[in-house]
TORLO-726803 format. One record per residue (C-alpha): residue in one letter; x, y, z. Coordinates in steps of 0.5 Angstrom, whole numbers, always signed. Layout:
<rs>
<A, <X, Y, Z>> ...
</rs>
This chain:
<rs>
<M, <+215, +158, +230>> <N, <+218, +159, +223>> <V, <+217, +157, +217>> <R, <+220, +154, +212>> <M, <+218, +152, +204>> <E, <+223, +147, +200>> <N, <+221, +148, +193>> <I, <+215, +149, +193>> <T, <+211, +149, +186>> <K, <+203, +149, +185>> <V, <+201, +148, +178>> <F, <+193, +148, +177>> <P, <+190, +144, +171>> <G, <+188, +147, +165>> <R, <+181, +147, +164>> <D, <+181, +141, +159>> <R, <+185, +135, +157>> <K, <+189, +140, +150>> <S, <+190, +148, +156>> <A, <+196, +147, +159>> <G, <+197, +148, +167>> <V, <+197, +154, +170>> <T, <+203, +155, +174>> <A, <+202, +160, +180>> <V, <+208, +159, +185>> <D, <+215, +156, +181>> <N, <+220, +153, +186>> <F, <+219, +157, +191>> <S, <+225, +155, +198>> <L, <+224, +161, +203>> <E, <+225, +160, +210>> <L, <+221, +165, +215>> <P, <+224, +166, +222>> <D, <+219, +166, +228>> <G, <+216, +171, +231>> <K, <+216, +176, +226>> <L, <+211, +179, +222>> <V, <+212, +177, +215>> <C, <+210, +181, +209>> <L, <+208, +176, +201>> <L, <+208, +183, +197>> <G, <+206, +183, +189>> <P, <+202, +184, +184>> <S, <+195, +181, +184>> <G, <+196, +174, +180>> <C, <+203, +174, +182>> <G, <+201, +167, +187>> <K, <+202, +169, +195>> <S, <+195, +168, +196>> <T, <+196, +161, +194>> <L, <+202, +161, +197>> <L, <+198, +163, +203>> <Y, <+194, +156, +202>> <M, <+199, +152, +201>> <I, <+202, +154, +208>> <C, <+194, +153, +212>> <G, <+193, +147, +207>> <L, <+188, +149, +203>> <E, <+191, +147, +198>> <T, <+196, +142, +197>> <P, <+203, +143, +193>> <T, <+205, +140, +187>> <E, <+212, +139, +188>> <G, <+216, +142, +195>> <R, <+215, +141, +202>> <I, <+213, +146, +208>> <Y, <+216, +146, +214>> <F, <+213, +148, +222>> <G, <+220, +149, +225>> <D, <+222, +141, +225>> <Q, <+215, +139, +223>> <D, <+214, +137, +216>> <V, <+207, +139, +215>> <T, <+205, +138, +207>> <D, <+201, +133, +208>> <I, <+197, +134, +215>> <P, <+190, +137, +214>> <S, <+190, +144, +214>> <E, <+185, +143, +222>> <K, <+191, +140, +225>> <R, <+197, +145, +222>> <G, <+196, +150, +228>> <V, <+194, +156, +224>> <G, <+190, +161, +225>> <L, <+187, +165, +218>> <V, <+184, +171, +217>> <F, <+180, +171, +210>> <Q, <+179, +179, +206>> <N, <+171, +178, +206>> <Y, <+172, +176, +215>> <A, <+167, +170, +213>> <L, <+163, +172, +220>> <Y, <+157, +167, +221>> <P, <+152, +173, +221>> <H, <+147, +169, +226>> <L, <+151, +168, +231>> <T, <+154, +174, +236>> <V, <+162, +175, +237>> <K, <+161, +172, +242>> <Q, <+159, +165, +238>> <I, <+163, +167, +233>> <I, <+171, +167, +236>> <K, <+168, +161, +241>> <F, <+166, +157, +235>> <P, <+174, +154, +233>> <L, <+174, +152, +241>> <E, <+168, +148, +241>> <N, <+170, +144, +236>> <L, <+176, +141, +240>> <K, <+176, +135, +241>> <G, <+179, +128, +246>> <D, <+184, +132, +250>> <E, <+184, +138, +247>> <K, <+176, +138, +249>> <L, <+175, +145, +253>> <S, <+169, +147, +259>> <K, <+164, +153, +257>> <E, <+168, +156, +263>> <E, <+175, +155, +259>> <M, <+171, +157, +253>> <D, <+168, +163, +256>> <K, <+175, +166, +258>> <M, <+179, +165, +252>> <A, <+174, +168, +248>> <L, <+174, +174, +253>> <E, <+181, +174, +252>> <A, <+181, +175, +245>> <A, <+177, +180, +245>> <K, <+180, +184, +250>> <L, <+186, +183, +245>> <V, <+183, +186, +239>> <Q, <+179, +191, +244>> <I, <+172, +189, +242>> <D, <+171, +185, +249>> <G, <+165, +191, +249>> <L, <+161, +188, +244>> <M, <+160, +181, +245>> <D, <+152, +181, +245>> <R, <+153, +184, +237>> <K, <+152, +181, +231>> <P, <+156, +182, +225>> <G, <+151, +186, +222>> <Q, <+151, +191, +228>> <M, <+157, +192, +228>> <S, <+162, +196, +223>> <G, <+167, +194, +217>> <G, <+173, +195, +222>> <Q, <+170, +192, +228>> <Q, <+168, +186, +224>> <Q, <+175, +185, +222>> <R, <+178, +185, +229>> <V, <+172, +179, +230>> <A, <+176, +175, +224>> <I, <+181, +176, +229>> <A, <+179, +175, +235>> <R, <+177, +168, +232>> <A, <+183, +167, +228>> <I, <+187, +167, +235>> <V, <+183, +165, +241>> <K, <+186, +158, +239>> <R, <+192, +160, +240>> <P, <+196, +159, +234>> <K, <+202, +157, +231>> <V, <+202, +161, +226>> <L, <+197, +167, +225>> <L, <+195, +167, +216>> <M, <+192, +174, +213>> <D, <+190, +175, +206>> <E, <+189, +182, +204>> <P, <+185, +182, +211>> <L, <+185, +192, +209>> <S, <+181, +191, +202>> <N, <+175, +192, +204>> <L, <+176, +198, +209>> <D, <+176, +205, +207>> <A, <+183, +209, +207>> <R, <+183, +211, +215>> <L, <+181, +206, +217>> <R, <+186, +202, +214>> <L, <+191, +205, +217>> <H, <+189, +205, +223>> <T, <+187, +198, +223>> <R, <+194, +196, +220>> <E, <+197, +199, +227>> <E, <+193, +195, +231>> <I, <+194, +189, +227>> <R, <+202, +191, +229>> <R, <+200, +192, +236>> <I, <+197, +185, +237>> <Q, <+203, +181, +233>> <K, <+207, +184, +237>> <E, <+203, +183, +244>> <T, <+202, +176, +242>> <G, <+208, +174, +238>> <I, <+205, +169, +234>> <T, <+209, +168, +227>> <T, <+204, +172, +223>> <I, <+204, +172, +215>> <F, <+201, +178, +212>> <V, <+198, +178, +204>> <T, <+198, +184, +201>> <H, <+199, +188, +194>> <D, <+199, +195, +197>> <Q, <+206, +196, +198>> <E, <+205, +202, +203>> <E, <+202, +197, +208>> <A, <+207, +193, +207>> <M, <+212, +198, +208>> <S, <+210, +200, +214>> <I, <+208, +195, +219>> <S, <+212, +188, +217>> <D, <+219, +186, +220>> <L, <+221, +183, +213>> <I, <+218, +183, +206>> <V, <+218, +178, +200>> <V, <+217, +181, +194>> <M, <+213, +176, +189>> <K, <+212, +176, +181>> <D, <+209, +171, +177>> <G, <+210, +166, +182>> <V, <+217, +167, +183>> <L, <+220, +170, +189>> <H, <+225, +176, +187>> <Q, <+227, +179, +193>> <M, <+226, +178, +201>> <G, <+229, +183, +207>> <K, <+227, +189, +212>> <P, <+222, +194, +209>> <Q, <+227, +199, +208>> <D, <+232, +195, +206>> <V, <+229, +191, +200>> <Y, <+227, +199, +198>> <D, <+234, +202, +198>> <D, <+237, +196, +195>> <P, <+233, +192, +191>> <V, <+236, +187, +186>> <N, <+232, +188, +180>> <L, <+228, +193, +176>> <F, <+221, +190, +178>> <V, <+223, +191, +185>> <A, <+225, +198, +185>> <Q, <+218, +199, +181>> <F, <+213, +196, +186>> <L, <+217, +198, +192>> <G, <+216, +208, +192>> <T, <+211, +212, +192>> <P, <+211, +217, +188>> <E, <+215, +210, +183>> <I, <+222, +210, +181>> <N, <+223, +215, +175>> <V, <+226, +210, +170>> <F, <+230, +213, +165>> <E, <+233, +209, +158>> <G, <+241, +211, +158>> <K, <+248, +207, +157>> <V, <+255, +207, +160>> <K, <+261, +210, +157>> <D, <+268, +210, +160>> <E, <+266, +210, +167>> <G, <+260, +215, +166>> <L, <+254, +215, +167>> <Y, <+249, +218, +160>> <I, <+243, +220, +160>> <G, <+242, +223, +154>> <E, <+248, +227, +153>> <D, <+248, +229, +160>> <R, <+254, +225, +163>> <V, <+251, +225, +171>> <L, <+254, +220, +175>> <E, <+262, +217, +175>> <V, <+260, +210, +175>> <R, <+267, +206, +177>> <G, <+268, +199, +174>> <V, <+261, +199, +169>> <E, <+263, +195, +163>> <D, <+260, +200, +157>> <K, <+253, +198, +155>> <D, <+246, +200, +155>> <V, <+242, +201, +161>> <F, <+236, +202, +164>> <I, <+237, +207, +170>> <G, <+232, +209, +176>> <I, <+232, +215, +181>> <R, <+229, +214, +186>> <P, <+225, +222, +187>> <E, <+228, +224, +194>> <G, <+234, +223, +189>> <F, <+234, +229, +185>> <I, <+238, +236, +188>> <V, <+235, +242, +184>> <D, <+241, +246, +182>> <D, <+243, +251, +177>> <E, <+248, +248, +175>> <G, <+246, +241, +175>> <K, <+249, +236, +170>> <L, <+242, +233, +169>> <N, <+238, +237, +165>> <C, <+230, +236, +165>> <E, <+224, +241, +161>> <L, <+220, +244, +168>> <K, <+213, +242, +167>> <G, <+210, +245, +173>> <I, <+211, +245, +181>> <N, <+206, +242, +187>> <I, <+207, +244, +194>> <M, <+206, +239, +199>> <G, <+208, +244, +206>> <R, <+214, +241, +208>> <D, <+216, +238, +201>> <I, <+216, +240, +193>> <T, <+214, +236, +189>> <V, <+218, +238, +181>> <L, <+214, +235, +175>> <S, <+219, +235, +169>> <S, <+221, +232, +163>> <N, <+226, +228, +160>> <G, <+227, +225, +152>> <A, <+230, +219, +156>> <S, <+224, +217, +160>> <K, <+216, +216, +158>> <N, <+214, +219, +163>> <V, <+214, +225, +167>> <I, <+219, +225, +172>> <R, <+218, +226, +179>> <S, <+222, +230, +184>> <I, <+222, +231, +191>> <V, <+225, +237, +194>> <S, <+226, +241, +200>> <A, <+220, +247, +201>> <E, <+227, +251, +202>> <T, <+229, +249, +196>> <A, <+229, +255, +190>> <I, <+226, +254, +184>> <D, <+224, +259, +179>> <S, <+217, +257, +176>> <G, <+217, +262, +170>> <S, <+223, +259, +168>> <N, <+222, +252, +162>> <K, <+228, +249, +165>> <V, <+231, +246, +171>> <R, <+237, +242, +173>> <F, <+239, +237, +177>> <N, <+244, +233, +181>> <L, <+244, +226, +183>> <K, <+244, +222, +189>> <P, <+249, +216, +188>> <H, <+246, +212, +193>> <K, <+238, +213, +191>> <T, <+240, +212, +183>> <Y, <+240, +205, +179>> <I, <+243, +202, +174>> <F, <+240, +195, +171>> <D, <+241, +192, +165>> <K, <+237, +192, +159>> <D, <+237, +186, +157>> <T, <+235, +182, +164>> <E, <+233, +188, +168>> <E, <+238, +186, +175>> <R, <+242, +191, +178>> <I, <+249, +193, +176>> <R, <+252, +195, +183>> <F, <+258, +200, +181>> <A, <+263, +205, +186>> 
</rs>
């Protein structure tokens, strides 16, 4: 089921008549394709959870329309939209068994949709097998680990075979190792079911690793949508470039002069077709090449050996932060020197307008 949002705005009223309302989502338009896992990615407070709740019907847009396929669902109650929702805190009933929790949505079906006990038991078991908890059907939530509880919440959400599965930061309560395993399981389940899945997270590594598409948001506004690697390699503005990537992209203040890109006094790249102006320069950590004759001069601060890679720590007056460069472990670096020189990989170097922070492309 494809999901389409047209000019969605959500304004929450102020605390009193004198207070201005808060715009959580601002004129948001987007179409999510059928059968894909899409991550809504952005910092806390960017409106991603509010958008998710409008898709499922827990919140109503102030303006705009929401469509599932060709059906306008904006005014349809949540329970009739055919969605499954997995909350951040699981929201499991502590007094019920796993089997009872998974069956609960089926027991509320009425009319022609009403199922027999045998049909509900069969569907609950199928959902439990899919998330690999079919051996825990008689346990209660208090007898289970956080990862197992999360699987119960997913099974409950998919047992009705929803048109759209919605997940609101479902891994945030798990430890690092369990998060890694569980996100792989979510990807497997989504692939097996083919359900259009919208996954909210502020963790860019999480989003990059499991999604077909990522939607990068800030202040309720869509900044970029695309395949994870495409967005990482081709950011449209400085915010997107900084939000994606670990370690974070290195940012310098620089300038373009006579089609040359300058960091301080160093002319580091040729940038044909770009007019003279002050700019921000973003360089991915993997965009540096250590070279004794390199064009970018930096002060060496340290070297961290990471096995197959080396992280070179350096500084330059044009950057406010420590510069982190990732190079091959085979790279020869004189750790006793206080200087290091780099050449830059053009496809890992980005120029941004200093006023708008929009990307400036160069040949």
